[in-house]
N, C-alpha and C positions, 0 to 999 in steps of 0.2 A: 359618166366620164366628164360631163360638162361642169359638174360642181367641184371636181377635185382641185382645180387651181384656187378657188375661193377658200376651200377648207384648209388647203396647205398653207395659207397665210397665217393661220392661228394654231395649227396642229401638224404633227408629222403624219404623212399619209403613205400607205403602201397599197398599191393596186396591182393585181395580177390576174392572169387567166390560168385556170387549172389545165393540166395536161390534156391535150386533145381538143382544146377550144380556141377558136379564133387564130389559127395558125401556129399554136404552140406545139411542142413535140408530142407525138402520140404516146400514150401511156404504155409502159412495159409490163405492168401487172394488172390484175383484175381491178375493176373500178367499184370498190365498195367504199363505205363511209370513211374508214380509217385510211385507206389509200388516197383519199382526197384531203383529209385533214393533216396528215403527217408531212406532205411536201410543203404545205403552207407554214406549218410550225418550223420546219427546217429553214425555209426561205426567210422568215422573220428573224431567226437567229443569225443567219448568214449576213444579212444586211445590218445587223446591229441593233435591231429594235428590242426593247425590253418590256416585259409585262408590267402592268396590266394592259391588255389590248381591248379596244372597242371594235368588235367585228361587225361588219355590215355586209350582208350578202343579198344579191338580187336573185329572185326566183329560187331555183334549187340551191343556190349558194347560201340562202338563208338557213336551209336545213343543215348544211355543212357547218355553218357558223354555230348553230345550236349544238351540233355534235361536238365541235371543238370545245365549247363551253362545258359540256357534260364530261368530256374526257379529261380536260385540263382546267378545272374550275379555279385554280389558283392563278391562272394566267390571264383571266378576263376580268374586266371591270364589272362592277355591280350596277 
């Protein structure tokens, strides 16, 4: 979180906690990979971000970023 202000000076930044983490709403469905990736995809669309995305995930979030890239390869940067 400490680096977000510096990065946002030169790029658009979107940071979020997935459902059930750090006080966010508890999930309403099972917690598999697709149920993690799809809300992120919807959120990016809702706030008006357009692909390609550079996804950065911490710890387990890195696996979800990888899954996003495999499910939607045309939406991520190379």
